[in-house]
C-alpha positions in Angstrom: -35.7 -5.3 19.9 -33.3 -8.3 20.2 -29.6 -7.7 21.3 -27.3 -8.2 18.4 -23.6 -9.0 19.1 -21.0 -6.5 18.1 -19.9 -8.7 15.4 -23.4 -9.1 14.0 -24.1 -5.3 14.2 -20.8 -4.5 12.5 -21.6 -7.0 9.7 -25.2 -5.3 9.4 -23.7 -1.9 9.3 -21.5 -3.1 6.5 -24.5 -4.5 4.5 -26.0 -0.9 4.8 -23.0 0.6 3.3 -23.8 -1.7 0.3 -21.0 -4.4 0.6 -21.7 -8.0 -0.3 -21.3 -10.8 2.0 -18.0 -11.7 0.0 -16.7 -8.3 0.3 -17.4 -8.3 4.2 -15.8 -11.7 4.3 -12.5 -10.4 2.4 -12.5 -7.3 4.4 -12.5 -9.3 7.9 -10.5 -12.2 6.5 -13.2 -15.0 7.1 -14.9 -17.4 5.0 -17.9 -16.2 2.9 -20.1 -19.0 4.7 -19.2 -17.2 8.3 -20.8 -14.0 7.0 -23.9 -15.9 5.6 -24.2 -17.5 9.1 -24.2 -14.2 10.7 -26.6 -12.9 8.3 -29.0 -15.9 8.8 -28.6 -15.7 12.7 -29.4 -11.7 12.4 -32.6 -12.4 10.4 -33.9 -15.0 12.6 -33.2 -13.1 15.9 -35.0 -9.9 14.4 -37.9 -11.8 12.7 -36.9 -9.8 9.3 -37.5 -11.7 6.1 -34.5 -10.3 4.0 -31.7 -8.0 4.3 -33.9 -5.0 3.0 -36.3 -5.6 5.6 -33.7 -6.0 8.3 -31.9 -2.6 7.3 -35.2 -0.6 7.1 -36.3 -2.0 10.4 -33.0 -1.2 12.2 -33.0 2.5 10.7 -36.5 2.8 12.0 -35.7 1.6 15.6 -32.7 4.0 15.4 -30.2 1.0 15.7 -28.6 2.1 12.6 -28.1 5.9 11.8 
């Protein structure tokens, strides 16, 4: 499994909790585009096609619990 940065992993966890990119951006005090770039980078690193595929894959690999 590819190593995700602490920020990327935190964002993925927030996505898994049901937060939208805008909600994550507001919570973190960053631009919406910043979160979208992180999401894109995580998908690219992991080879996942979308957020559902990403979350499912990370649960199966026990990266998320």
